[in-house]
N, C-alpha and C positions, 0 to 999 in steps of 0.2 A: 706334303714340303712349301711351306709359305714362307717365302723372303718378300721383306718390307726394303721397298726402295725408297720409304721416306717421302718427300714432300711430289715427286717425277710421278709416281702413279695418283695420288689428287691431284697433277694439274692436268694430266692427261685425260686421265677421267671428266676435267674440268674443262677442256680443251675439244673432248668430243661431243659432252654436253652443247656447247657452242657452236661448233659446228653443225648438230642435230638443229639446233634453235634457227641457224643461219637458211637452211634447203628448208627448213620450213616456211621462215617469215618470205624468204623467196618463190615458193609456190604460192604463197596466201596474195603479193603482189600479183604475180602473173593471172592470178584467178578473179583478184578484186571489179575489173573494170568488166570482166565477164558477168561477174552475180551483178554487177549494176547494171547492165544490160539485160540482162533477165528480168531483174524488177522491174527497171522500163519497161519494157514488151510486155509484161504483166498487165501493170497497169494502163498501159494502150488497149490491151484485150478486153479489158473493163468498160473502157470506154465505149468501144465498138461493140461490144456486147449490148450494153444499155439504150446505145444506138438501135442496135439490130430489135429490142424487144418493142423499143417507140414505132421502128416505121414498121413493125409486123401487125401490132396494133393498130395506124392508120391504114394498112391492107386490108385488113379485118372490116374497118368501118368502110371505108372506100368498096369494100367486095360486093357490102351487105347496102351500099347503094346504090349499086349495080342489080343487083338481084331484085331490090325493089322497084326499079324503073324495068326492069327487064318481065316482073310477073307480077306486077300490081296496078293495075290503072287507076285508081284512087289518086296514087301517091304521081304516076305521068298528070293527072289531072288535076292536084294540088300546086304544083312546079308551073305548070302553063298558066296557070291561072297568076301565080306568084310572080314570076319574074314575065312574063309577056303583058300578063294586064290583061286575058282574056276574058269571058264571060258565056254563060248561058243566052240565048237568046231573050229569055222572060227577067234576068239579072241587071240590075245596074250597079256600075262599078265609079267604088268614090274616092278616090285617091287625096294621103293629106302629105302636105309636105311639110318639111322642116323649115319650121322661120328661118328666117337671113336675118346673118344679126350683124346689126351697126358698130360692130369693132374698129377701132381704128389704128392704124402698124405707128407705131411710134419707132 
């Protein structure tokens, strides 16, 4: 037994569709700030991961330098000669200075 109510059944379906659409839009609007915050945090995580990788590489370099200074006497000798200007008793140290410029400030 199918009763045709005419326009009222069509209007009822249309109103139910609009209510469902409104609920979906409301849910979407509530979650949109959360989604944007999530995207911002993901970008920030990528930036931090890149910084961590750079710092780990720098840490490895520094650790290699520390190991060289602790275990390699030639490295210590080279740095002593370069930075402190030391030499063995039978050596002569020659130092080169950079030329002074005569540039005038305007």
